C-alpha positions in Angstrom: 0.0 0.0 0.0 0.9 3.7 0.0 3.4 5.2 2.4 1.8 8.7 2.6 -1.5 10.4 2.0 -0.2 12.4 -0.9 1.0 9.2 -2.6 -2.4 7.7 -2.1 -4.2 10.8 -3.6 -1.9 10.7 -6.7 -2.6 7.0 -7.2 -6.4 7.4 -6.8 -6.3 10.3 -9.3 -4.6 8.1 -11.8 -6.9 5.1 -11.3 -10.3 6.7 -10.7 -10.0 10.5 -11.5 -13.8 11.1 -11.7 -14.5 9.7 -8.2 -15.7 12.1 -5.6 -12.8 13.0 -3.2 -14.2 16.0 -1.3 -17.7 17.4 -1.1 -18.6 20.8 0.5 -22.1 22.2 -0.1 -22.5 22.4 -3.9 -18.7 22.0 -4.5 -17.7 18.5 -5.6 -14.0 17.8 -6.1 -13.0 14.6 -7.8 -9.7 12.9 -7.2 -8.5 14.1 -10.5 -9.3 17.7 -9.7 -8.0 17.3 -6.1 -4.6 16.3 -7.6 -4.5 19.2 -9.9 -5.4 21.7 -7.2 -2.9 20.2 -4.8 -0.1 20.4 -7.3 -0.9 24.0 -8.4 -1.1 25.1 -4.8 2.2 23.4 -4.1 3.7 25.2 -7.0 2.6 28.6 -5.6 4.0 27.7 -2.2 7.3 26.7 -3.8 7.7 29.4 -6.4 6.3 32.4 -4.6 7.0 31.6 -1.0 10.0 29.4 -1.4 8.5 26.6 0.8 10.8 23.6 0.8 11.2 20.2 2.5 11.2 20.6 6.3 9.8 24.1 6.4 7.0 24.8 8.8 3.7 26.2 7.5 0.9 27.2 9.7 -2.6 27.3 8.3 -6.2 27.9 9.5 -8.1 24.7 9.4 -11.3 26.0 7.9 -13.9 23.4 7.1 -13.6 24.0 3.4 -11.7 22.5 0.4 -9.3 25.5 0.8 -7.8 23.9 3.9 -7.7 20.3 2.6 -5.9 21.3 -0.6 -3.5 23.6 1.2 -2.7 20.9 3.7 -2.0 18.3 1.0 0.2 20.8 -0.9 2.3 21.3 2.2 2.7 17.6 2.6 3.4 17.3 -1.2 6.5 19.5 -0.7 7.7 17.6 2.3 7.0 20.6 4.6 5.5 20.4 8.1 1.9 21.4 8.3 0.6 23.0 11.5 -3.2 23.3 11.4 -4.8 25.8 13.7 -8.4 26.1 15.0 -10.3 28.3 12.5 -11.8 30.2 15.5 -8.4 30.8 17.2 -8.0 34.3 18.5 -5.2 36.5 17.3 -3.3 36.2 20.6 -3.4 32.4 20.4 -2.1 32.4 16.8 0.7 34.8 17.7 1.7 32.6 20.7 2.1 29.6 18.5 3.7 31.6 15.7 6.3 33.0 18.1 7.0 29.5 19.5 7.6 27.6 16.3 8.5 30.6 13.9 7.0 29.1 10.7 8.1 30.2 7.3 4.5 31.1 6.3 1.1 31.5 7.9 -1.9 30.8 5.7 -5.0 32.5 7.2 -7.7 35.0 6.5 -8.0 36.0 10.2 -7.8 39.7 10.8 -4.7 40.9 12.7 -3.9 44.1 14.4 -1.3 45.7 12.1 1.1 46.7 14.9 0.9 43.3 16.6 1.2 41.5 13.3 4.5 43.0 12.5 7.1 40.3 11.8 4.4 37.7 10.9 4.8 36.4 7.4 1.3 35.6 6.3 -0.9 35.4 3.2 -4.5 34.7 2.4 -5.5 31.1 2.4 -8.6 31.9 0.4 -6.8 33.9 -2.2 -4.1 31.3 -2.7 -6.6 28.5 -3.0 -8.6 30.6 -5.6 -5.4 31.0 -7.6 -4.8 27.3 -7.5 -8.3 26.5 -8.6 -8.1 28.8 -11.5 -4.7 27.5 -12.5 -6.0 23.9 -12.3 -9.0 24.9 -14.5 -6.7 26.6 -17.1 -4.3 23.6 -17.0 -1.5 26.0 -16.1 -0.1 24.1 -13.1 3.6 23.5 -13.0 4.5 19.8 -13.2 6.1 19.0 -9.9 7.6 15.6 -9.1 6.6 14.1 -5.8 9.4 12.6 -3.7 8.6 10.2 -1.0 9.9 11.5 2.3 11.9 9.7 5.0 9.2 8.0 7.1 10.8 9.1 10.4 10.7 12.8 9.6 8.1 15.0 11.1 5.1 15.6 8.8 2.7 17.4 11.0 2.3 19.1 14.4 -1.1 19.4 16.2 -1.3 22.2 18.7 -3.9 23.1 21.3 -4.8 26.9 21.3 -5.5 27.4 25.0 -5.8 30.9 26.4 -3.2 30.3 29.1 0.0 28.4 29.3 2.7 27.6 26.8 1.4 26.0 23.6 2.1 22.3 23.3 2.4 20.6 19.9 2.5 16.9 19.2 5.0 16.0 16.5 3.7 13.3 14.1 6.1 11.6 11.7 5.0 10.1 8.4 5.4 6.7 10.1 3.1 7.8 13.0 0.5 9.0 10.5 0.7 5.8 8.4 0.1 3.7 11.6 -2.7 5.9 12.9 -4.4 5.8 9.4 -4.3 2.0 9.3 -5.7 1.8 12.9 -8.7 3.9 11.9 -9.2 2.1 8.6 -9.2 -1.3 10.3 -10.8 -0.2 13.6 -14.0 0.9 12.0 -13.7 -1.2 8.8 -13.9 1.9 6.5 -14.4 1.0 2.9 -13.4 2.8 -0.3 -17.0 3.0 -1.3 -17.9 5.0 1.8 -18.9 8.6 1.8 -18.1 9.9 5.2 -19.6 13.1 6.7 -17.1 15.1 8.9 -18.8 17.9 10.8 -15.7 18.3 13.1 -12.9 20.8 13.4 -10.1 19.7 11.0 -7.3 20.9 13.3 -8.3 18.3 15.8 -6.9 14.8 16.0 -10.3 13.1 15.3 -11.3 15.1 12.2 -7.7 14.8 10.8 -7.3 11.1 11.3 -10.6 10.4 9.7 -9.9 12.7 6.8 -6.5 11.1 6.2 -8.0 7.6 6.2 -10.7 8.6 3.7 -8.2 10.0 1.3 -5.7 7.1 1.9 -8.2 4.4 0.9 -9.9 6.4 -1.8 -13.2 7.0 -0.1 -15.1 10.3 -0.2 -15.1 13.1 2.5 -18.1 15.3 2.9 -17.2 18.5 4.9 -19.6 20.3 7.1 -19.0 23.3 9.3 -20.1 21.9 12.7 -23.1 20.3 14.1 -25.1 23.4 14.8 -28.3 22.4 13.1 -29.8 19.0 12.4 -31.2 20.2 9.0 -27.8 20.7 7.5 -26.8 17.2 8.6 -29.9 15.8 7.0 -29.3 17.7 3.7 -25.7 16.4 3.5 -26.6 12.8 4.3 -29.3 12.9 1.7 -27.6 14.9 -1.1 -24.3 13.1 -0.9 -25.8 9.7 0.0 -23.4 9.4 3.0 -22.7 6.0 4.4 -20.6 7.1 7.4 -20.5 9.8 10.0 -17.8 10.8 12.6 -19.1 12.7 15.6 -18.4 13.6 19.2 -20.8 12.2 21.9 -22.2 15.5 23.0 -23.1 16.6 19.4 -25.0 13.4 18.6 -27.0 13.8 21.8 -28.1 17.3 20.7 -29.0 15.9 17.2 -30.9 13.0 18.8 -33.1 15.5 20.6 -33.5 17.9 17.7 -34.5 15.2 15.2 -36.7 13.3 17.6 -39.0 10.9 15.6 -37.0 11.6 12.4 -33.7 10.4 13.9 -34.0 6.7 13.0 -35.0 7.5 9.5 -32.3 10.0 8.7 -29.4 8.5 10.7 -30.5 5.0 9.8 -29.4 5.6 6.2 -25.8 5.4 7.4 -23.8 2.2 7.3 -21.8 3.2 10.3 -21.3 6.0 12.8 -18.0 6.6 14.7 -17.7 8.6 17.9 -14.3 10.0 19.1 -13.1 12.7 21.5 -14.8 11.2 24.5 -16.8 8.1 25.3 -20.5 7.8 24.5 -22.5 7.5 27.7 -24.0 4.1 28.6 -27.4 5.6 28.2 -26.7 7.0 24.7 -25.1 3.8 23.5 -28.3 1.9 24.4 -30.5 4.6 22.7 -28.4 4.4 19.5 -28.4 0.6 19.3 -32.1 0.6 19.7 -32.8 3.5 17.3 -30.4 2.3 14.6 -30.5 -1.5 14.4 -29.0 -1.5 10.9 -26.2 1.1 11.5 -23.0 0.0 13.1 -22.0 2.1 16.1 -18.3 2.5 16.9 -16.8 4.1 19.9 -13.2 5.2 19.5 -10.7 6.2 22.1 -7.7 8.2 21.0 -5.7 11.3 21.7 -3.6 13.9 19.8 -0.6 11.9 20.7 -1.9 8.5 19.5 -4.7 8.9 17.1 -7.4 6.3 17.4 -6.1 3.3 19.3 -9.0 1.7 21.2 -12.2 0.7 19.3 -15.5 -0.8 20.4 -18.2 -2.1 18.0 -21.1 -1.1 20.2 -23.6 -2.8 18.0 -21.8 -6.2 18.1 -20.9 -6.3 21.8 -23.9 -5.1 23.8 -22.5 -6.7 26.9 -19.5 -4.3 26.8 -21.4 -1.0 26.6 -19.7 0.4 29.7 -16.3 -0.2 28.1 -14.4 2.2 25.8 -13.3 -0.8 23.7 -10.2 -2.9 23.0 -6.8 -1.9 21.7 -6.5 -2.7 18.0 -3.9 -5.1 16.7 -0.5 -3.4 16.9 -1.3 -1.3 20.0 -0.1 -2.6 23.3 -1.8 -1.5 26.6 -0.8 -1.9 30.2 -1.9 -0.4 33.5 0.6 0.9 36.0 0.4 2.1 39.6 1.6 5.5 40.9 5.2 4.2 40.8 5.0 3.1 37.2 4.9 -0.7 38.1 2.7 -2.8 35.9 -0.4 -4.1 37.7 -3.4 -6.3 37.1 -6.3 -3.9 37.2 -9.7 -5.7 37.2 -12.0 -3.2 39.0 -12.2 0.3 40.3 -10.3 -0.5 43.4 -7.3 -1.9 41.5 -7.4 0.6 38.6 -4.4 2.5 37.5 -2.9 4.7 34.8 -3.3 3.6 31.2 0.0 3.3 29.2 0.2 2.5 25.5 2.8 1.5 22.9 2.6 1.4 19.1 3.9 2.8 15.9 1.1 5.4 15.9 2.4 7.3 19.0 3.9 10.8 18.5 7.6 11.4 18.2 7.4 14.0 21.1 6.3 17.5 21.9 7.9 20.3 19.9 10.8 22.0 21.8 9.5 20.5 25.1 12.0 17.9 26.2 10.7 17.8 29.8 7.1 17.2 28.8 8.2 14.6 26.3 10.2 12.8 28.9 7.3 12.7 31.2 4.9 11.3 28.5 7.2 8.9 26.6 9.0 6.5 28.9 11.0 3.5 27.7 9.0 3.5 24.5 5.6 3.7 26.2 3.2 6.6 26.1 1.8 7.5 29.5 -1.8 8.9 29.5 -3.5 10.6 32.5 -6.5 8.2 32.2 -7.4 5.8 35.0 -8.6 2.5 33.7 -9.0 -1.2 34.4 -9.5 -4.1 32.0 -11.6 -7.2 32.0 -10.3 -10.7 31.2 -11.3 -10.2 27.5 -9.0 -7.2 27.2 -11.7 -4.6 27.1 -10.8 -1.3 28.8 -13.1 0.6 31.3 -12.4 4.3 31.8 -12.9 5.8 35.2 -11.8 9.3 34.3 -8.7 11.5 34.4 -6.4 10.9 37.3 -7.2 14.3 38.7 -10.9 13.6 38.5 -11.1 10.4 40.5 -12.8 11.2 43.8 -11.3 9.8 47.0 -14.2 9.4 49.5 -12.8 8.3 52.8 -10.3 6.0 51.1 -12.8 4.7 48.6 -12.3 5.5 44.9 -15.3 7.0 43.1 -15.4 7.3 39.3 -17.2 10.4 38.1 -17.9 8.6 34.8 -19.7 5.8 36.6 -21.9 8.2 38.6 -22.7 10.1 35.4 -23.6 7.0 33.5 -26.0 5.8 36.1 -27.6 9.3 36.7 -28.0 9.9 33.0 -30.6 7.1 32.9 -32.9 9.1 35.2 -35.6 10.3 32.8 -35.6 13.9 34.0 -31.9 14.4 33.2 -30.7 15.6 29.8 -27.0 15.6 30.8 -25.0 15.6 34.0 -21.5 15.8 35.3 -19.9 14.7 38.6 -16.9 16.3 40.3 -15.3 15.8 43.7 -15.2 18.7 46.3 -14.0 19.1 49.8 -16.1 17.5 52.4 -17.7 20.3 54.4 -17.6 18.1 57.5 -13.9 17.5 57.0 -14.3 13.8 57.5 -14.3 12.1 54.1 -11.8 14.3 52.3 -13.8 14.6 49.1 -17.4 14.0 48.3 -19.2 13.8 44.9 -21.3 16.7 43.6 -23.6 16.2 40.6 -24.4 19.1 38.2 -27.7 18.4 36.4 -29.1 19.8 33.2 -32.8 18.9 33.0 -34.7 17.4 30.0 -37.8 19.6 30.8 -39.0 21.8 33.6 -39.6 19.1 36.2 -37.1 18.0 38.7 -37.9 15.6 41.6 -34.7 15.5 43.6 -35.9 13.0 46.1 -36.9 10.6 43.3 -33.4 11.0 41.8 -31.8 10.2 45.1 -33.9 7.1 45.5 -33.1 6.1 41.9 -29.3 6.4 42.5 -29.4 4.7 45.9 -30.9 1.6 44.3 -28.0 1.5 41.8 -24.8 2.5 43.5 -23.0 2.1 46.8 -23.7 4.7 49.5 -20.2 6.3 49.4 -20.7 7.1 45.6 -23.9 9.0 46.2 -23.6 12.8 45.3 -23.9 15.0 48.4 -25.1 18.0 46.5 -27.2 18.4 43.3 -26.7 21.6 41.4 -29.1 22.5 38.5 -27.4 24.0 35.5 -28.8 24.9 32.1 -25.9 23.5 30.0 -22.7 21.8 30.9 -19.5 23.7 30.0 -17.8 22.2 27.0 -14.7 22.9 24.9 -14.4 23.5 21.2 -14.8 19.7 20.6 -17.8 19.5 22.8 -15.9 17.6 25.5 -16.9 18.2 29.1 -14.9 21.0 30.7 -14.6 19.8 34.3 -12.2 22.6 35.2 -15.0 25.1 34.7 -17.3 23.0 36.9 -14.6 23.1 39.6 -14.4 26.8 39.2 -18.2 27.1 39.4 -18.2 25.2 42.7 -15.4 27.3 44.0 -17.3 30.5 43.2 -20.8 29.4 44.2 -20.6 26.2 46.2 -24.1 24.5 46.5 -25.8 27.8 45.8 -27.8 27.9 42.5 -27.9 30.8 40.2 -30.9 29.1 38.6 -33.9 30.2 40.5 -37.5 29.2 39.5 -37.9 32.3 37.2 -34.6 31.6 35.3 -35.4 27.9 35.1 -38.8 28.7 33.5 -37.1 31.0 31.0 -34.4 28.6 30.0 -36.6 25.5 29.9 -39.4 26.9 27.6 -39.5 25.2 24.2 -41.8 25.7 21.2 -44.6 23.1 21.3 -46.7 22.4 18.2 -48.5 19.2 19.1 -50.8 19.1 22.1 -52.8 16.6 24.1 -56.6 16.8 24.6 -56.2 17.9 28.2 -58.0 21.2 29.0 -56.4 24.3 30.5 -58.3 25.4 33.6 -60.0 28.8 33.4 -58.1 30.0 36.5 -54.7 29.1 34.9 -55.7 30.7 31.6 -56.9 33.9 33.3 -53.6 34.2 35.1 -51.6 33.7 31.9 -53.6 36.5 30.2 -53.1 38.7 33.2 -49.3 38.3 32.8 -49.7 39.6 29.3 -51.6 42.6 30.5 -48.8 43.3 33.0 -46.1 43.4 30.2 -44.3 46.7 29.5 -45.9 49.0 27.0 -44.3 52.0 25.3 -45.5 55.2 26.9 -47.9 52.9 28.7 -50.4 53.3 25.8 -51.6 49.7 26.1 -53.3 49.8 22.8 -53.2 46.0 22.5 -56.0 43.5 22.6 -56.0 39.9 23.6 -58.6 37.7 21.9 -58.9 34.3 23.6 -60.4 31.5 21.4 -61.1 28.1 22.9 -63.7 26.9 20.4 -61.9 24.1 18.5 -64.0 24.7 15.4 -63.0 28.3 15.3 -59.3 27.5 15.8 -59.5 25.0 12.9 -61.3 27.4 10.7 -58.7 30.2 11.4 -55.9 27.7 10.8 -57.3 26.5 7.5 -58.0 30.0 6.2 -54.6 31.3 7.3 -52.8 28.4 5.6 -54.7 28.9 2.4 -54.2 32.6 2.2 -50.5 32.3 3.2 -50.0 29.9 0.4 -51.6 32.2 -2.1 -49.4 35.1 -0.9 -46.3 33.0 -0.7 -46.0 33.5 3.0 -44.6 30.6 5.1 -47.1 29.0 7.5 -45.9 26.8 10.3 -48.2 24.0 11.2 -49.6 23.0 14.6 -51.9 20.4 16.0 -54.8 20.4 18.5 -54.0 23.5 20.7 -56.5 23.9 23.6 -56.4 27.7 23.3 -55.4 30.4 20.8 -54.7 33.9 21.9 -54.5 36.6 19.1 -52.4 39.5 20.2 -53.4 42.6 18.1 -52.3 46.2 18.3 -53.2 49.5 16.8 -51.2 50.1 13.7 -50.8 53.8 14.6 -48.8 52.8 17.7 -45.1 53.0 16.7 -44.3 50.5 19.5 -47.1 48.1 18.6 -44.9 45.1 17.6 -42.6 45.6 20.6 -45.5 45.8 23.0 -47.1 42.7 21.5 -43.9 40.8 21.7 -43.4 41.6 25.4 -47.0 40.5 26.1 -46.5 37.3 24.1 -43.3 36.4 26.0 -44.9 37.0 29.4 -47.8 34.7 28.5 -45.6 32.0 27.2 -43.4 32.0 30.3 -46.4 32.0 32.5 -47.8 29.0 30.6 -44.4 27.3 31.0 -44.5 27.8 34.8 -47.8 25.8 34.8 -46.4 23.0 32.6 -48.4 24.3 29.7 -46.8 24.3 26.3 -46.8 27.2 23.8 -45.7 28.3 20.4 -45.6 31.7 18.7 -47.3 31.7 15.3 -46.1 34.7 13.2 -48.0 34.3 9.9 -51.1 36.6 10.7 -49.2 39.9 10.9 -48.3 39.5 7.2 -51.8 38.7 6.0 -54.1 40.5 8.5 -55.5 42.8 5.9 -56.2 40.1 3.3 -60.1 40.1 2.9 -60.6 36.5 4.0 -58.5 37.0 7.2 -60.0 40.5 7.9 -63.5 39.0 7.7 -62.6 36.5 10.4 -61.0 39.2 12.6 -64.1 41.3 12.4 -66.1 38.3 13.7 -63.8 38.2 16.7 -64.4 42.0 17.1 -60.8 42.9 16.4 -60.8 46.5 15.0 -59.7 47.1 11.4 -57.1 49.5 12.8 -55.4 46.5 14.4 -52.7 44.2 13.1 -52.5 40.7 14.7 -48.9 40.6 15.4 -48.8 37.1 16.8 -51.1 34.2 17.6 -50.2 32.2 20.7 -51.1 28.5 20.8 -51.4 26.9 24.2 -52.0 23.4 25.5 -50.4 20.5 27.3 -47.4 19.1 25.3 -47.8 15.8 23.4 -44.1 15.4 23.9 -41.2 17.5 25.2 -40.1 20.3 22.9 -36.8 20.3 21.0 -33.8 21.9 22.6 -32.4 23.9 19.7 -28.8 25.0 19.4 -28.1 28.5 20.6 -25.5 30.8 19.2 -23.3 31.6 22.1 -20.9 33.9 20.2 -23.4 36.8 20.0 -22.3 38.5 23.3 -19.7 41.2 23.4 -18.4 42.5 26.7 -16.8 45.9 26.9 -15.2 47.6 29.9 
């Protein structure tokens, strides 16, 4: 087989030039075209920027063909590629740049001109466009590819933390070759696969999967993150994807967003692989049940090793609490605090996981002390505490620093989380160890809980856990939190939880009001259960108490509970909206509809109506009543058929119906949609 990824791409371009290599939105790049773009990009790097064998080139790992072609071109020349997080801040980029002093930085990130002095950079987008045009015009310079020495460094993967010295794992061509083969065999990837990669391409998981795809001649479909389930569905459908690589937290969000469509959409895949953290026991069970014809793989790996431990979740249901088994060629042992090999068969005899194999990194760049601590006598020491069963399957208890010592007894936060996650009211949870306030046990467990809905019965959770775990493992405090802190790869950030505890202790920032706000979801399907008149009157009163510009209060709240009238208005609105090319969102069986109208002469009419609508939806949520905001009517209020109905409801012709609220008890919990968290700017 091929020794490098570039050699593989050149071979595939010769054998099957029309086969899809990379897909991104509407842009489909065949292997033949990928080769041409790679070579023309390499020619620009060589001729214009004098990039040669061994030179270091940093580049922004944007989830686009621009990055893939640039990365291949750097490898083509025998230079060292250093991919950076596409969202990396200028300070992070400058820190790494100053540490490794590359010959060139390929990025379109904006830099402060003064602080950018001395940084040799050029536009990745512009250079890629030039390569694309040259490839189309057949003007590319013919460059001969020379196979590199396999023990030379090909790539460095850096973390871009906000504090501390940057640490980069050096990967040789031999390391990459071994890691690629581990992934290929570990998940049985096939050349006919079309694999969707919605992960950052500077990260170990995304990169090893991309390398493997190109190595075996499969097809990579690139997506910019997991933000919305719809984009996932579109890519799987349009590209007829057979595989998907994900991180556990992301698939849990998609599972909730897709709900009853999950099995249909994700069931089209031949396999799904999960890296950058282990799937929870609860999620493994859900996926096996929901996707009986899709193979589920759980992969353990690191920046230093690539994928090394694999579990076919679908094939081994009795090993669901395991992270898998080392693949052939990877040796594993467990050592104690003194580095002595031990037989670890349970939590009480668990120790540190140590690995050996051709895939492990050559060392950390310009960090001899850190390298010596990690690589000892040919073995790579991790910070993970594990034990193994007699079949060789590995069971992860957590990072060494996260294991909780409760009066001499070891408590695995992962074990506590796996059990607690099965409690139906919990969406996600995380366990940490904190100082025992009594000063007796040393540390005690604390459980941070994000709820599935608005209900939380703490005593029932305690009973649930007590029936499933030893007493010393029981959390001593339960802290409600809207969302667990996670890093760029959606891995749990326990350090932030420790900081939260340090700042707040057992005190909750989330009071009843905030919990109501954060837990409200849009509900479009309702049960037949009636809303009491008393509850409905209080909900409407909350609308009346909403703020109003200049206190004009020119609004009107029209409450409709007659099901025939609700159906009539729905059908008429849907028909008129279609005629006027206005989008109409459907709904089913609401108990109550509240039309919020306001005088069109009031310049604050829409703002006043929105405030009243929000008040009423939150009031409904506090009673366990679902709601949704229907926006269509404000665009068609003056259409004759709609206005005729509004007159029947005694809504003045001077009024526009800015929104219609639909209320009722939910048929099922609402979807927790992704929220954009980068919209906040803090200024002094």
